[in-house]
N, C-alpha and C positions, 0 to 999 in steps of 0.2 A: 410049371416052373421052367419050362424050356423056352428060352428067348431066341427066336430065329434070327432076329436082327443082330444080336450080339454074337451069335455063332458064326455069321458071315464075316464079321470083323476079324475073327481069329483065323479064318481060312486064308491060305495064300492066294493071292490074286494072280491072274494070268499076266505074264510079263514081269512080275516082281518076284524077287527071290526072298526067302526068309533070311533074316540076318545071319543065322548059323550056316547057311549055304552060300553066302556071298563069295567065298573063296573058290567055289567050284564053277565060276563063270568060264565060258569058252574063251580061249585066247586065240586071237588071230595072228598071222605072221607079223603084223605091225607091232604088236605088244611085246614080241620077243626081240625086237631090234635093239632096244636100249641095253639090255643085259649083254647081248652078244657084242655090241660095239664097245662096251666097257671092258669086257674080257679081252677083246682084240687089242685095245689100246694098252692094257696092262701087260699083255704078252709081248707086244712090240717093244714097250719100254724096258721090260726085263731082259729082252734078248739083244738090245742094241749094245754095241761095243763102245762104252764110254772111256776111250783111251785118252786120258789127259796127261799121260806121261808114265814113265817107269816109276817104281817105288823110290828109287834114288832121287829122281827129279822132284817127286812129291815131297820127300824129306827135305830137300834143298829149299824148295819154295816155302815150306812150313818154317824152316829155320830162319829164313830171311824175313818172313812176316812177323815171327816172334821177336826178332831183334828190333824191327821197326817199332813194334808196340812197346817194347821195353824202353827204347830211347824216348818215345813220345810220353810215356808215363813218367819217366825221370824228369823231362822238361816241364811237365805239368806240375809235378811235385815241387820243383825248384821255384816255379812261378808263384805257387800258392805260398810257399815258405817266405819268399821275398815280399809278397803282398802283405802277409801277416806281420812281418818284421817292421815294415815301414808304417808308421802311425801318422799318415798324412790325412788329417781331418780338414775339411774345408773351413776357411776362415771368413767370417762375415765382415767385409770391409766397412760396413756401416756401424758395427758394434764392437769390433776388435780393439783391444788395448794396443798401445804403442809397442809393448813387448811382444805381443802376438804377431803384429805386423812385421816386426824385425826378424821373425823366424822364417819369413818367406825368402826364397833364394833371390839374391840380387837386389833386395830392397834395403836402402840405407836409411839413416836417421832423417834426412831431409825429406825423402819420399814418404816415410811413415807419418811425419808431422803434417805434410800436405794432404795426405789421405784423411787424417783426422779433421783438418781445417775445412776441407771441401765437402764434407758429408752433408746430406745423404746422396748416394749414387743410385741411379735407376738400374744400371747394370754394370757388370765388371769392366766392360769395354770403355766405360766412361773414364777409367784411369788413363787411357791413351788419348781419348778425345779432349780431355781437360789438361793434357800434357803433364800429367803427374809422373808417369813412367813412359819409357820408349816402347815401341812395338816389340823389340827383342826382349826387353825386361818383362813385358806383359806375357809374351809367349812362354817364359819360364814359370810364371805363377798362375796362369789362367785356369789350370786344372785344380788349383788349391784354394781358390777364392770364390766367394759368392757375394751377391749384393742383396741380402735379405733385409726386410724392414721390420 
């Protein structure tokens, strides 16, 4: 019942360590370099004098930064509030009613009637190329109109 072949498989081979003894390998001077280098860098970093100012200077810079952030947050909040208050939806110049067209700034009855008469438009700049509105009038409404089909 003794199997010599199987017995040899279970014996450690020369040059190979059993997995339980892997941690007992010989360490040379090169394998210790990395931990020593890490310790040296950590010690150097901890011992350097990071003098970026006295506590009063740090407090002053912190107060200035806090004030800047507060002002920026206030400006953002006011912009959001203003954007939500204005209900500027784009008006489709190819489908809008005369009343809708008259809500556009600088657009009079005559221009609204001409827009309706000259439909369809390929793009909103056609209002200028077809001489329905002037360039300055177009500049006032260009962000509020589309030429959808």
